[in-house]
PDB file of the backbone (N, CA, C, O) and the ligand in Angstrom, with CONECT records:
HET     ZN  A 101       1
ATOM      1  N   MET A   1     187.339  91.348  85.971  1.00  0.00           N
ATOM      2  CA  MET A   1     187.068  92.713  86.452  1.00  0.00           C
ATOM      3  C   MET A   1     186.308  92.670  87.774  1.00  0.00           C
ATOM      4  O   MET A   1     185.331  91.933  87.910  1.00  0.00           O
ATOM      5  N   ASN A   2     186.747  93.438  88.720  1.00  0.00           N
ATOM      6  CA  ASN A   2     186.008  93.447  89.979  1.00  0.00           C
ATOM      7  C   ASN A   2     185.344  94.803  90.238  1.00  0.00           C
ATOM      8  O   ASN A   2     185.117  95.210  91.377  1.00  0.00           O
ATOM      9  N   GLN A   3     185.041  95.490  89.108  1.00  0.00           N
ATOM     10  CA  GLN A   3     184.359  96.771  89.241  1.00  0.00           C
ATOM     11  C   GLN A   3     182.873  96.544  89.450  1.00  0.00           C
ATOM     12  O   GLN A   3     182.297  95.602  88.906  1.00  0.00           O
ATOM     13  N   PHE A   4     182.271  97.390  90.218  1.00  0.00           N
ATOM     14  CA  PHE A   4     180.848  97.237  90.487  1.00  0.00           C
ATOM     15  C   PHE A   4     180.027  98.095  89.538  1.00  0.00           C
ATOM     16  O   PHE A   4     180.183  99.316  89.513  1.00  0.00           O
ATOM     17  N   PHE A   5     179.161  97.473  88.765  1.00  0.00           N
ATOM     18  CA  PHE A   5     178.236  98.215  87.919  1.00  0.00           C
ATOM     19  C   PHE A   5     176.815  98.061  88.454  1.00  0.00           C
ATOM     20  O   PHE A   5     176.327  96.942  88.618  1.00  0.00           O
ATOM     21  N   PRO A   6     176.165  99.165  88.722  1.00  0.00           N
ATOM     22  CA  PRO A   6     174.788  99.044  89.208  1.00  0.00           C
ATOM     23  C   PRO A   6     173.890  98.441  88.139  1.00  0.00           C
ATOM     24  O   PRO A   6     174.187  98.532  86.948  1.00  0.00           O
ATOM     25  N   ALA A   7     172.821  97.841  88.553  1.00  0.00           N
ATOM     26  CA  ALA A   7     171.880  97.238  87.608  1.00  0.00           C
ATOM     27  C   ALA A   7     171.292  98.318  86.707  1.00  0.00           C
ATOM     28  O   ALA A   7     170.842  99.358  87.188  1.00  0.00           O
ATOM     29  N   ILE A   8     171.297  98.071  85.405  1.00  0.00           N
ATOM     30  CA  ILE A   8     170.765  99.031  84.447  1.00  0.00           C
ATOM     31  C   ILE A   8     169.402  98.537  83.990  1.00  0.00           C
ATOM     32  O   ILE A   8     169.283  97.433  83.460  1.00  0.00           O
ATOM     33  N   ASP A   9     168.395  99.337  84.190  1.00  0.00           N
ATOM     34  CA  ASP A   9     167.108  98.957  83.630  1.00  0.00           C
ATOM     35  C   ASP A   9     166.552 100.114  82.800  1.00  0.00           C
ATOM     36  O   ASP A   9     167.098 101.217  82.786  1.00  0.00           O
ATOM     37  N   GLU A  10     165.465  99.828  82.120  1.00  0.00           N
ATOM     38  CA  GLU A  10     164.875 100.814  81.206  1.00  0.00           C
ATOM     39  C   GLU A  10     164.460 102.105  81.915  1.00  0.00           C
ATOM     40  O   GLU A  10     164.597 103.198  81.364  1.00  0.00           O
ATOM     41  N   THR A  11     163.957 101.967  83.133  1.00  0.00           N
ATOM     42  CA  THR A  11     163.521 103.143  83.888  1.00  0.00           C
ATOM     43  C   THR A  11     164.698 104.074  84.139  1.00  0.00           C
ATOM     44  O   THR A  11     164.589 105.289  83.975  1.00  0.00           O
ATOM     45  N   PHE A  12     165.822 103.493  84.539  1.00  0.00           N
ATOM     46  CA  PHE A  12     167.039 104.272  84.783  1.00  0.00           C
ATOM     47  C   PHE A  12     167.468 104.981  83.507  1.00  0.00           C
ATOM     48  O   PHE A  12     167.734 106.183  83.519  1.00  0.00           O
ATOM     49  N   LEU A  13     167.536 104.235  82.401  1.00  0.00           N
ATOM     50  CA  LEU A  13     167.989 104.819  81.138  1.00  0.00           C
ATOM     51  C   LEU A  13     167.074 105.952  80.679  1.00  0.00           C
ATOM     52  O   LEU A  13     167.541 106.995  80.222  1.00  0.00           O
ATOM     53  N   LYS A  14     165.789 105.736  80.805  1.00  0.00           N
ATOM     54  CA  LYS A  14     164.835 106.743  80.362  1.00  0.00           C
ATOM     55  C   LYS A  14     164.980 108.024  81.184  1.00  0.00           C
ATOM     56  O   LYS A  14     164.984 109.129  80.641  1.00  0.00           O
ATOM     57  N   LYS A  15     165.097 107.857  82.488  1.00  0.00           N
ATOM     58  CA  LYS A  15     165.238 109.011  83.381  1.00  0.00           C
ATOM     59  C   LYS A  15     166.515 109.794  83.052  1.00  0.00           C
ATOM     60  O   LYS A  15     166.493 111.022  82.973  1.00  0.00           O
ATOM     61  N   GLU A  16     167.614 109.080  82.865  1.00  0.00           N
ATOM     62  CA  GLU A  16     168.893 109.744  82.604  1.00  0.00           C
ATOM     63  C   GLU A  16     168.919 110.384  81.214  1.00  0.00           C
ATOM     64  O   GLU A  16     169.535 111.433  81.024  1.00  0.00           O
ATOM     65  N   ARG A  17     168.246 109.747  80.235  1.00  0.00           N
ATOM     66  CA  ARG A  17     168.183 110.341  78.897  1.00  0.00           C
ATOM     67  C   ARG A  17     167.356 111.619  78.927  1.00  0.00           C
ATOM     68  O   ARG A  17     167.686 112.593  78.251  1.00  0.00           O
ATOM     69  N   ASP A  18     166.287 111.613  79.707  1.00  0.00           N
ATOM     70  CA  ASP A  18     165.461 112.819  79.854  1.00  0.00           C
ATOM     71  C   ASP A  18     166.271 113.952  80.473  1.00  0.00           C
ATOM     72  O   ASP A  18     166.197 115.099  80.034  1.00  0.00           O
ATOM     73  N   LYS A  19     167.046 113.607  81.501  1.00  0.00           N
ATOM     74  CA  LYS A  19     167.874 114.619  82.166  1.00  0.00           C
ATOM     75  C   LYS A  19     168.884 115.210  81.186  1.00  0.00           C
ATOM     76  O   LYS A  19     169.111 116.420  81.165  1.00  0.00           O
ATOM     77  N   ALA A  20     169.488 114.334  80.371  1.00  0.00           N
ATOM     78  CA  ALA A  20     170.476 114.783  79.388  1.00  0.00           C
ATOM     79  C   ALA A  20     169.830 115.731  78.385  1.00  0.00           C
ATOM     80  O   ALA A  20     170.417 116.740  77.993  1.00  0.00           O
ATOM     81  N   ARG A  21     168.606 115.388  77.977  1.00  0.00           N
ATOM     82  CA  ARG A  21     167.905 116.218  77.003  1.00  0.00           C
ATOM     83  C   ARG A  21     167.662 117.621  77.573  1.00  0.00           C
ATOM     84  O   ARG A  21     167.825 118.620  76.874  1.00  0.00           O
ATOM     85  N   LYS A  22     167.278 117.680  78.828  1.00  0.00           N
ATOM     86  CA  LYS A  22     167.036 118.979  79.459  1.00  0.00           C
ATOM     87  C   LYS A  22     168.329 119.775  79.582  1.00  0.00           C
ATOM     88  O   LYS A  22     168.362 120.977  79.317  1.00  0.00           O
ATOM     89  N   LEU A  23     169.386 119.089  79.986  1.00  0.00           N
ATOM     90  CA  LEU A  23     170.671 119.784  80.148  1.00  0.00           C
ATOM     91  C   LEU A  23     171.199 120.302  78.816  1.00  0.00           C
ATOM     92  O   LEU A  23     171.894 121.317  78.760  1.00  0.00           O
ATOM     93  N   ARG A  24     170.856 119.584  77.735  1.00  0.00           N
ATOM     94  CA  ARG A  24     171.337 119.968  76.410  1.00  0.00           C
ATOM     95  C   ARG A  24     170.802 121.340  75.997  1.00  0.00           C
ATOM     96  O   ARG A  24     171.434 122.041  75.207  1.00  0.00           O
ATOM     97  N   SER A  25     169.645 121.723  76.526  1.00  0.00           N
ATOM     98  CA  SER A  25     169.101 123.033  76.160  1.00  0.00           C
ATOM     99  C   SER A  25     169.376 124.088  77.245  1.00  0.00           C
ATOM    100  O   SER A  25     168.837 125.193  77.192  1.00  0.00           O
ATOM    101  N   SER A  26     170.199 123.743  78.204  1.00  0.00           N
ATOM    102  CA  SER A  26     170.498 124.680  79.289  1.00  0.00           C
ATOM    103  C   SER A  26     171.627 125.646  78.923  1.00  0.00           C
ATOM    104  O   SER A  26     172.437 125.384  78.034  1.00  0.00           O
ATOM    105  N   GLN A  27     171.649 126.766  79.639  1.00  0.00           N
ATOM    106  CA  GLN A  27     172.726 127.747  79.445  1.00  0.00           C
ATOM    107  C   GLN A  27     174.070 127.116  79.754  1.00  0.00           C
ATOM    108  O   GLN A  27     175.063 127.371  79.072  1.00  0.00           O
ATOM    109  N   TRP A  28     174.092 126.296  80.781  1.00  0.00           N
ATOM    110  CA  TRP A  28     175.340 125.636  81.189  1.00  0.00           C
ATOM    111  C   TRP A  28     175.972 124.896  80.011  1.00  0.00           C
ATOM    112  O   TRP A  28     177.168 125.018  79.747  1.00  0.00           O
ATOM    113  N   TRP A  29     175.138 124.125  79.311  1.00  0.00           N
ATOM    114  CA  TRP A  29     175.651 123.342  78.187  1.00  0.00           C
ATOM    115  C   TRP A  29     176.033 124.239  77.018  1.00  0.00           C
ATOM    116  O   TRP A  29     177.067 124.035  76.382  1.00  0.00           O
ATOM    117  N   LYS A  30     175.187 125.241  76.734  1.00  0.00           N
ATOM    118  CA  LYS A  30     175.477 126.133  75.605  1.00  0.00           C
ATOM    119  C   LYS A  30     176.800 126.842  75.797  1.00  0.00           C
ATOM    120  O   LYS A  30     177.566 127.031  74.851  1.00  0.00           O
ATOM    121  N   ARG A  31     177.060 127.234  77.042  1.00  0.00           N
ATOM    122  CA  ARG A  31     178.322 127.912  77.337  1.00  0.00           C
ATOM    123  C   ARG A  31     179.487 126.947  77.152  1.00  0.00           C
ATOM    124  O   ARG A  31     180.510 127.297  76.563  1.00  0.00           O
ATOM    125  N   LYS A  32     179.322 125.741  77.656  1.00  0.00           N
ATOM    126  CA  LYS A  32     180.372 124.728  77.572  1.00  0.00           C
ATOM    127  C   LYS A  32     180.686 124.394  76.107  1.00  0.00           C
ATOM    128  O   LYS A  32     181.847 124.292  75.711  1.00  0.00           O
ATOM    129  N   ARG A  33     179.628 124.229  75.324  1.00  0.00           N
ATOM    130  CA  ARG A  33     179.812 123.856  73.921  1.00  0.00           C
ATOM    131  C   ARG A  33     180.378 125.006  73.099  1.00  0.00           C
ATOM    132  O   ARG A  33     181.108 124.792  72.131  1.00  0.00           O
ATOM    133  N   SER A  34     180.026 126.248  73.503  1.00  0.00           N
ATOM    134  CA  SER A  34     180.477 127.401  72.716  1.00  0.00           C
ATOM    135  C   SER A  34     181.988 127.596  72.800  1.00  0.00           C
ATOM    136  O   SER A  34     182.562 128.327  71.993  1.00  0.00           O
ATOM    137  N   LEU A  35     182.644 126.944  73.774  1.00  0.00           N
ATOM    138  CA  LEU A  35     184.107 127.009  73.847  1.00  0.00           C
ATOM    139  C   LEU A  35     184.718 126.291  72.645  1.00  0.00           C
ATOM    140  O   LEU A  35     185.839 126.596  72.238  1.00  0.00           O
ATOM    141  N   GLY A  36     183.975 125.334  72.078  1.00  0.00           N
ATOM    142  CA  GLY A  36     184.402 124.661  70.858  1.00  0.00           C
ATOM    143  C   GLY A  36     185.553 123.691  71.017  1.00  0.00           C
ATOM    144  O   GLY A  36     186.282 123.428  70.061  1.00  0.00           O
ATOM    145  N   ILE A  37     185.724 123.159  72.211  1.00  0.00           N
ATOM    146  CA  ILE A  37     186.840 122.232  72.430  1.00  0.00           C
ATOM    147  C   ILE A  37     186.322 120.846  72.809  1.00  0.00           C
ATOM    148  O   ILE A  37     185.519 120.687  73.728  1.00  0.00           O
ATOM    149  N   CYS A  38     186.813 119.844  72.064  1.00  0.00           N
ATOM    150  CA  CYS A  38     186.441 118.469  72.379  1.00  0.00           C
ATOM    151  C   CYS A  38     187.144 118.064  73.676  1.00  0.00           C
ATOM    152  O   CYS A  38     188.346 118.279  73.834  1.00  0.00           O
ATOM    153  N   HIS A  39     186.397 117.487  74.582  1.00  0.00           N
ATOM    154  CA  HIS A  39     186.953 117.119  75.883  1.00  0.00           C
ATOM    155  C   HIS A  39     188.079 116.088  75.762  1.00  0.00           C
ATOM    156  O   HIS A  39     188.993 116.063  76.586  1.00  0.00           O
ATOM    157  N   TYR A  40     188.011 115.253  74.748  1.00  0.00           N
ATOM    158  CA  TYR A  40     188.961 114.149  74.642  1.00  0.00           C
ATOM    159  C   TYR A  40     190.217 114.498  73.854  1.00  0.00           C
ATOM    160  O   TYR A  40     191.329 114.370  74.366  1.00  0.00           O
ATOM    161  N   CYS A  41     190.043 114.941  72.601  1.00  0.00           N
ATOM    162  CA  CYS A  41     191.232 115.186  71.785  1.00  0.00           C
ATOM    163  C   CYS A  41     191.727 116.631  71.922  1.00  0.00           C
ATOM    164  O   CYS A  41     192.826 116.956  71.475  1.00  0.00           O
ATOM    165  N   ARG A  42     190.909 117.503  72.546  1.00  0.00           N
ATOM    166  CA  ARG A  42     191.299 118.893  72.810  1.00  0.00           C
ATOM    167  C   ARG A  42     191.460 119.732  71.546  1.00  0.00           C
ATOM    168  O   ARG A  42     192.064 120.804  71.588  1.00  0.00           O
ATOM    169  N   HIS A  43     190.931 119.259  70.436  1.00  0.00           N
ATOM    170  CA  HIS A  43     190.979 120.054  69.216  1.00  0.00           C
ATOM    171  C   HIS A  43     189.829 121.042  69.208  1.00  0.00           C
ATOM    172  O   HIS A  43     188.864 120.901  69.959  1.00  0.00           O
ATOM    173  N   ASN A  44     189.947 122.047  68.346  1.00  0.00           N
ATOM    174  CA  ASN A  44     188.894 123.050  68.236  1.00  0.00           C
ATOM    175  C   ASN A  44     187.885 122.675  67.168  1.00  0.00           C
ATOM    176  O   ASN A  44     188.242 122.180  66.098  1.00  0.00           O
ATOM    177  N   PHE A  45     186.624 122.916  67.473  1.00  0.00           N
ATOM    178  CA  PHE A  45     185.548 122.629  66.533  1.00  0.00           C
ATOM    179  C   PHE A  45     184.513 123.747  66.585  1.00  0.00           C
ATOM    180  O   PHE A  45     184.517 124.583  67.488  1.00  0.00           O
ATOM    181  N   LEU A  46     183.636 123.738  65.602  1.00  0.00           N
ATOM    182  CA  LEU A  46     182.493 124.629  65.681  1.00  0.00           C
ATOM    183  C   LEU A  46     181.558 124.041  66.737  1.00  0.00           C
ATOM    184  O   LEU A  46     181.411 122.823  66.836  1.00  0.00           O
ATOM    185  N   PRO A  47     180.927 124.915  67.524  1.00  0.00           N
ATOM    186  CA  PRO A  47     180.036 124.390  68.569  1.00  0.00           C
ATOM    187  C   PRO A  47     179.028 123.368  68.053  1.00  0.00           C
ATOM    188  O   PRO A  47     178.717 122.397  68.743  1.00  0.00           O
ATOM    189  N   LYS A  48     178.517 123.585  66.836  1.00  0.00           N
ATOM    190  CA  LYS A  48     177.505 122.653  66.334  1.00  0.00           C
ATOM    191  C   LYS A  48     178.069 121.276  65.972  1.00  0.00           C
ATOM    192  O   LYS A  48     177.324 120.315  65.780  1.00  0.00           O
ATOM    193  N   GLU A  49     179.394 121.202  65.883  1.00  0.00           N
ATOM    194  CA  GLU A  49     180.024 119.911  65.581  1.00  0.00           C
ATOM    195  C   GLU A  49     180.227 119.054  66.839  1.00  0.00           C
ATOM    196  O   GLU A  49     180.572 117.876  66.751  1.00  0.00           O
ATOM    197  N   LEU A  50     180.011 119.654  67.980  1.00  0.00           N
ATOM    198  CA  LEU A  50     180.240 118.926  69.229  1.00  0.00           C
ATOM    199  C   LEU A  50     178.938 118.338  69.776  1.00  0.00           C
ATOM    200  O   LEU A  50     177.899 118.997  69.805  1.00  0.00           O
ATOM    201  N   THR A  51     179.026 117.101  70.200  1.00  0.00           N
ATOM    202  CA  THR A  51     177.851 116.458  70.786  1.00  0.00           C
ATOM    203  C   THR A  51     178.069 116.291  72.283  1.00  0.00           C
ATOM    204  O   THR A  51     179.186 116.425  72.784  1.00  0.00           O
ATOM    205  N   MET A  52     176.990 115.999  72.980  1.00  0.00           N
ATOM    206  CA  MET A  52     177.085 115.781  74.414  1.00  0.00           C
ATOM    207  C   MET A  52     177.426 114.325  74.663  1.00  0.00           C
ATOM    208  O   MET A  52     176.724 113.427  74.198  1.00  0.00           O
ATOM    209  N   ASP A  53     178.501 114.094  75.395  1.00  0.00           N
ATOM    210  CA  ASP A  53     178.902 112.712  75.659  1.00  0.00           C
ATOM    211  C   ASP A  53     178.922 112.417  77.155  1.00  0.00           C
ATOM    212  O   ASP A  53     179.345 113.246  77.961  1.00  0.00           O
ATOM    213  N   HIS A  54     178.462 111.233  77.507  1.00  0.00           N
ATOM    214  CA  HIS A  54     178.565 110.762  78.890  1.00  0.00           C
ATOM    215  C   HIS A  54     179.930 110.110  79.047  1.00  0.00           C
ATOM    216  O   HIS A  54     180.207 109.093  78.411  1.00  0.00           O
ATOM    217  N   MET A  55     180.796 110.690  79.897  1.00  0.00           N
ATOM    218  CA  MET A  55     182.118 110.094  80.092  1.00  0.00           C
ATOM    219  C   MET A  55     181.982 108.644  80.556  1.00  0.00           C
ATOM    220  O   MET A  55     182.618 107.744  80.007  1.00  0.00           O
ATOM    221  N   ILE A  56     181.149 108.432  81.567  1.00  0.00           N
ATOM    222  CA  ILE A  56     180.789 107.069  81.937  1.00  0.00           C
ATOM    223  C   ILE A  56     179.451 106.816  81.257  1.00  0.00           C
ATOM    224  O   ILE A  56     178.448 107.432  81.617  1.00  0.00           O
ATOM    225  N   PRO A  57     179.423 105.912  80.274  1.00  0.00           N
ATOM    226  CA  PRO A  57     178.173 105.699  79.524  1.00  0.00           C
ATOM    227  C   PRO A  57     177.020 105.287  80.444  1.00  0.00           C
ATOM    228  O   PRO A  57     177.222 104.640  81.472  1.00  0.00           O
ATOM    229  N   LEU A  58     175.824 105.675  80.050  1.00  0.00           N
ATOM    230  CA  LEU A  58     174.634 105.297  80.824  1.00  0.00           C
ATOM    231  C   LEU A  58     174.551 103.790  80.981  1.00  0.00           C
ATOM    232  O   LEU A  58     174.161 103.277  82.031  1.00  0.00           O
ATOM    233  N   ALA A  59     174.922 103.094  79.923  1.00  0.00           N
ATOM    234  CA  ALA A  59     174.846 101.632  79.943  1.00  0.00           C
ATOM    235  C   ALA A  59     175.785 101.019  80.979  1.00  0.00           C
ATOM    236  O   ALA A  59     175.660  99.845  81.327  1.00  0.00           O
ATOM    237  N   ARG A  60     176.736 101.836  81.471  1.00  0.00           N
ATOM    238  CA  ARG A  60     177.653 101.324  82.496  1.00  0.00           C
ATOM    239  C   ARG A  60     177.385 101.974  83.849  1.00  0.00           C
ATOM    240  O   ARG A  60     178.215 101.919  84.756  1.00  0.00           O
ATOM    241  N   GLY A  61     176.225 102.582  83.966  1.00  0.00           N
ATOM    242  CA  GLY A  61     175.845 103.138  85.255  1.00  0.00           C
ATOM    243  C   GLY A  61     176.157 104.614  85.431  1.00  0.00           C
ATOM    244  O   GLY A  61     175.927 105.173  86.503  1.00  0.00           O
ATOM    245  N   GLY A  62     176.690 105.264  84.365  1.00  0.00           N
ATOM    246  CA  GLY A  62     176.950 106.698  84.427  1.00  0.00           C
ATOM    247  C   GLY A  62     175.636 107.452  84.481  1.00  0.00           C
ATOM    248  O   GLY A  62     174.597 106.933  84.072  1.00  0.00           O
ATOM    249  N   LYS A  63     175.680 108.679  84.986  1.00  0.00           N
ATOM    250  CA  LYS A  63     174.457 109.458  85.090  1.00  0.00           C
ATOM    251  C   LYS A  63     174.553 110.742  84.288  1.00  0.00           C
ATOM    252  O   LYS A  63     175.633 111.172  83.884  1.00  0.00           O
ATOM    253  N   SER A  64     173.384 111.343  84.069  1.00  0.00           N
ATOM    254  CA  SER A  64     173.349 112.625  83.364  1.00  0.00           C
ATOM    255  C   SER A  64     173.571 113.771  84.349  1.00  0.00           C
ATOM    256  O   SER A  64     172.708 114.629  84.530  1.00  0.00           O
ATOM    257  N   GLU A  65     174.736 113.767  84.977  1.00  0.00           N
ATOM    258  CA  GLU A  65     175.118 114.852  85.876  1.00  0.00           C
ATOM    259  C   GLU A  65     176.157 115.690  85.161  1.00  0.00           C
ATOM    260  O   GLU A  65     176.864 115.211  84.273  1.00  0.00           O
ATOM    261  N   LYS A  66     176.241 116.967  85.567  1.00  0.00           N
ATOM    262  CA  LYS A  66     177.156 117.864  84.872  1.00  0.00           C
ATOM    263  C   LYS A  66     178.588 117.350  84.803  1.00  0.00           C
ATOM    264  O   LYS A  66     179.267 117.510  83.789  1.00  0.00           O
ATOM    265  N   PHE A  67     179.041 116.730  85.893  1.00  0.00           N
ATOM    266  CA  PHE A  67     180.439 116.272  85.901  1.00  0.00           C
ATOM    267  C   PHE A  67     180.671 115.096  84.958  1.00  0.00           C
ATOM    268  O   PHE A  67     181.813 114.775  84.628  1.00  0.00           O
ATOM    269  N   ASN A  68     179.602 114.465  84.533  1.00  0.00           N
ATOM    270  CA  ASN A  68     179.752 113.310  83.636  1.00  0.00           C
ATOM    271  C   ASN A  68     179.475 113.661  82.176  1.00  0.00           C
ATOM    272  O   ASN A  68     179.578 112.802  81.301  1.00  0.00           O
ATOM    273  N   LEU A  69     179.122 114.923  81.908  1.00  0.00           N
ATOM    274  CA  LEU A  69     178.772 115.320  80.545  1.00  0.00           C
ATOM    275  C   LEU A  69     179.824 116.253  79.960  1.00  0.00           C
ATOM    276  O   LEU A  69     180.164 117.276  80.554  1.00  0.00           O
ATOM    277  N   VAL A  70     180.332 115.888  78.791  1.00  0.00           N
ATOM    278  CA  VAL A  70     181.400 116.677  78.170  1.00  0.00           C
ATOM    279  C   VAL A  70     181.132 116.860  76.676  1.00  0.00           C
ATOM    280  O   VAL A  70     180.477 116.025  76.053  1.00  0.00           O
ATOM    281  N   PRO A  71     181.646 117.964  76.098  1.00  0.00           N
ATOM    282  CA  PRO A  71     181.539 118.130  74.646  1.00  0.00           C
ATOM    283  C   PRO A  71     182.501 117.172  73.956  1.00  0.00           C
ATOM    284  O   PRO A  71     183.638 116.990  74.390  1.00  0.00           O
ATOM    285  N   CYS A  72     182.026 116.568  72.879  1.00  0.00           N
ATOM    286  CA  CYS A  72     182.803 115.533  72.221  1.00  0.00           C
ATOM    287  C   CYS A  72     182.650 115.678  70.703  1.00  0.00           C
ATOM    288  O   CYS A  72     181.539 115.877  70.211  1.00  0.00           O
ATOM    289  N   CYS A  73     183.766 115.580  69.953  1.00  0.00           N
ATOM    290  CA  CYS A  73     183.674 115.704  68.503  1.00  0.00           C
ATOM    291  C   CYS A  73     183.206 114.382  67.898  1.00  0.00           C
ATOM    292  O   CYS A  73     183.194 113.346  68.563  1.00  0.00           O
ATOM    293  N   LYS A  74     182.821 114.441  66.624  1.00  0.00           N
ATOM    294  CA  LYS A  74     182.289 113.246  65.952  1.00  0.00           C
ATOM    295  C   LYS A  74     183.284 112.103  65.958  1.00  0.00           C
ATOM    296  O   LYS A  74     182.930 110.948  66.195  1.00  0.00           O
ATOM    297  N   GLU A  75     184.550 112.450  65.690  1.00  0.00           N
ATOM    298  CA  GLU A  75     185.555 111.400  65.588  1.00  0.00           C
ATOM    299  C   GLU A  75     185.724 110.651  66.915  1.00  0.00           C
ATOM    300  O   GLU A  75     185.740 109.421  66.957  1.00  0.00           O
ATOM    301  N   CYS A  76     185.848 111.426  67.992  1.00  0.00           N
ATOM    302  CA  CYS A  76     186.007 110.786  69.300  1.00  0.00           C
ATOM    303  C   CYS A  76     184.750 110.005  69.666  1.00  0.00           C
ATOM    304  O   CYS A  76     184.826 108.923  70.247  1.00  0.00           O
ATOM    305  N   ASN A  77     183.609 110.558  69.323  1.00  0.00           N
ATOM    306  CA  ASN A  77     182.357 109.894  69.620  1.00  0.00           C
ATOM    307  C   ASN A  77     182.279 108.533  68.931  1.00  0.00           C
ATOM    308  O   ASN A  77     181.899 107.531  69.536  1.00  0.00           O
ATOM    309  N   THR A  78     182.652 108.523  67.642  1.00  0.00           N
ATOM    310  CA  THR A  78     182.633 107.278  66.887  1.00  0.00           C
ATOM    311  C   THR A  78     183.611 106.271  67.487  1.00  0.00           C
ATOM    312  O   THR A  78     183.280 105.100  67.671  1.00  0.00           O
ATOM    313  N   LYS A  79     184.823 106.746  67.788  1.00  0.00           N
ATOM    314  CA  LYS A  79     185.842 105.866  68.365  1.00  0.00           C
ATOM    315  C   LYS A  79     185.354 105.278  69.676  1.00  0.00           C
ATOM    316  O   LYS A  79     185.494 104.082  69.932  1.00  0.00           O
ATOM    317  N   LYS A  80     184.785 106.132  70.492  1.00  0.00           N
ATOM    318  CA  LYS A  80     184.343 105.680  71.812  1.00  0.00           C
ATOM    319  C   LYS A  80     183.283 104.596  71.693  1.00  0.00           C
ATOM    320  O   LYS A  80     183.239 103.658  72.489  1.00  0.00           O
ATOM    321  N   ASN A  81     182.425 104.741  70.677  1.00  0.00           N
ATOM    322  CA  ASN A  81     181.375 103.740  70.490  1.00  0.00           C
ATOM    323  C   ASN A  81     181.906 102.433  69.937  1.00  0.00           C
ATOM    324  O   ASN A  81     181.362 101.362  70.210  1.00  0.00           O
ATOM    325  N   GLN A  82     182.980 102.530  69.152  1.00  0.00           N
ATOM    326  CA  GLN A  82     183.509 101.327  68.509  1.00  0.00           C
ATOM    327  C   GLN A  82     184.454 100.538  69.410  1.00  0.00           C
ATOM    328  O   GLN A  82     184.517  99.310  69.347  1.00  0.00           O
ATOM    329  N   LEU A  83     185.184 101.267  70.245  1.00  0.00           N
ATOM    330  CA  LEU A  83     186.211 100.601  71.038  1.00  0.00           C
ATOM    331  C   LEU A  83     185.666 100.033  72.340  1.00  0.00           C
ATOM    332  O   LEU A  83     184.654 100.492  72.870  1.00  0.00           O
ATOM    333  N   LEU A  84     186.363  99.028  72.835  1.00  0.00           N
ATOM    334  CA  LEU A  84     186.059  98.514  74.164  1.00  0.00           C
ATOM    335  C   LEU A  84     186.563  99.550  75.170  1.00  0.00           C
ATOM    336  O   LEU A  84     187.479 100.312  74.860  1.00  0.00           O
ATOM    337  N   PRO A  85     185.978  99.587  76.365  1.00  0.00           N
ATOM    338  CA  PRO A  85     186.426 100.574  77.355  1.00  0.00           C
ATOM    339  C   PRO A  85     187.931 100.583  77.570  1.00  0.00           C
ATOM    340  O   PRO A  85     188.521 101.653  77.716  1.00  0.00           O
ATOM    341  N   THR A  86     188.568  99.408  77.592  1.00  0.00           N
ATOM    342  CA  THR A  86     190.019  99.366  77.816  1.00  0.00           C
ATOM    343  C   THR A  86     190.777  99.930  76.610  1.00  0.00           C
ATOM    344  O   THR A  86     191.798 100.600  76.764  1.00  0.00           O
ATOM    345  N   GLU A  87     190.258  99.646  75.404  1.00  0.00           N
ATOM    346  CA  GLU A  87     190.895 100.184  74.187  1.00  0.00           C
ATOM    347  C   GLU A  87     190.749 101.702  74.137  1.00  0.00           C
ATOM    348  O   GLU A  87     191.657 102.415  73.711  1.00  0.00           O
ATOM    349  N   TRP A  88     189.590 102.179  74.580  1.00  0.00           N
ATOM    350  CA  TRP A  88     189.347 103.614  74.621  1.00  0.00           C
ATOM    351  C   TRP A  88     190.336 104.284  75.577  1.00  0.00           C
ATOM    352  O   TRP A  88     190.859 105.356  75.273  1.00  0.00           O
ATOM    353  N   GLU A  89     190.592 103.670  76.713  1.00  0.00           N
ATOM    354  CA  GLU A  89     191.555 104.232  77.661  1.00  0.00           C
ATOM    355  C   GLU A  89     192.953 104.282  77.065  1.00  0.00           C
ATOM    356  O   GLU A  89     193.696 105.239  77.283  1.00  0.00           O
ATOM    357  N   GLU A  90     193.302 103.256  76.319  1.00  0.00           N
ATOM    358  CA  GLU A  90     194.608 103.253  75.652  1.00  0.00           C
ATOM    359  C   GLU A  90     194.691 104.387  74.636  1.00  0.00           C
ATOM    360  O   GLU A  90     195.708 105.071  74.526  1.00  0.00           O
ATOM    361  N   TYR A  91     193.602 104.571  73.897  1.00  0.00           N
ATOM    362  CA  TYR A  91     193.550 105.642  72.903  1.00  0.00           C
ATOM    363  C   TYR A  91     193.711 106.998  73.584  1.00  0.00           C
ATOM    364  O   TYR A  91     194.441 107.860  73.094  1.00  0.00           O
ATOM    365  N   MET A  92     193.028 107.187  74.718  1.00  0.00           N
ATOM    366  CA  MET A  92     193.125 108.429  75.475  1.00  0.00           C
ATOM    367  C   MET A  92     194.548 108.695  75.936  1.00  0.00           C
ATOM    368  O   MET A  92     195.047 109.816  75.840  1.00  0.00           O
ATOM    369  N   ALA A  93     195.195 107.648  76.438  1.00  0.00           N
ATOM    370  CA  ALA A  93     196.573 107.780  76.913  1.00  0.00           C
ATOM    371  C   ALA A  93     197.479 108.213  75.761  1.00  0.00           C
ATOM    372  O   ALA A  93     198.418 108.988  75.938  1.00  0.00           O
ATOM    373  N   LEU A  94     197.169 107.692  74.589  1.00  0.00           N
ATOM    374  CA  LEU A  94     197.955 107.973  73.396  1.00  0.00           C
ATOM    375  C   LEU A  94     197.851 109.437  72.959  1.00  0.00           C
ATOM    376  O   LEU A  94     198.865 110.074  72.676  1.00  0.00           O
ATOM    377  N   ILE A  95     196.622 109.971  72.905  1.00  0.00           N
ATOM    378  CA  ILE A  95     196.470 111.319  72.394  1.00  0.00           C
ATOM    379  C   ILE A  95     196.746 112.381  73.441  1.00  0.00           C
ATOM    380  O   ILE A  95     196.833 113.563  73.109  1.00  0.00           O
ATOM    381  N   LYS A  96     196.885 111.989  74.689  1.00  0.00           N
ATOM    382  CA  LYS A  96     197.137 113.002  75.731  1.00  0.00           C
ATOM    383  C   LYS A  96     198.611 113.270  75.959  1.00  0.00           C
ATOM    384  O   LYS A  96     198.983 114.088  76.800  1.00  0.00           O
ATOM    385  N   LYS A  97     199.449 112.575  75.201  1.00  0.00           N
ATOM    386  CA  LYS A  97     200.891 112.761  75.344  1.00  0.00           C
ATOM    387  C   LYS A  97     201.308 114.165  74.917  1.00  0.00           C
ATOM    388  O   LYS A  97     202.492 114.500  74.971  1.00  0.00           O
TER     389      LYS A  97
HETATM  390 ZN    ZN A 101     187.652 114.794  69.834  1.00  0.00          ZN2+
END
């Protein structure tokens, strides 16, 4: 892989987790979640069933910016955590057909 990942340290993670926590209680997020649609599988859920997901995980240099935060259902969340990034992309390609 020749992708560039910035160095991840505890300070970065803490700062980005704090930002995510603040955004989680914002109107922006409440509105987004109230649509009840998982960003990945596009199925409908109750807003409380959706969690905030970093499309690019913090551990890979993603940030807690609005464009990187999406509502995600439990199933997709679990899959994303279990699969390797390349396997996750294959899964995405599969369900987007
Ligand atoms: Zn989903």
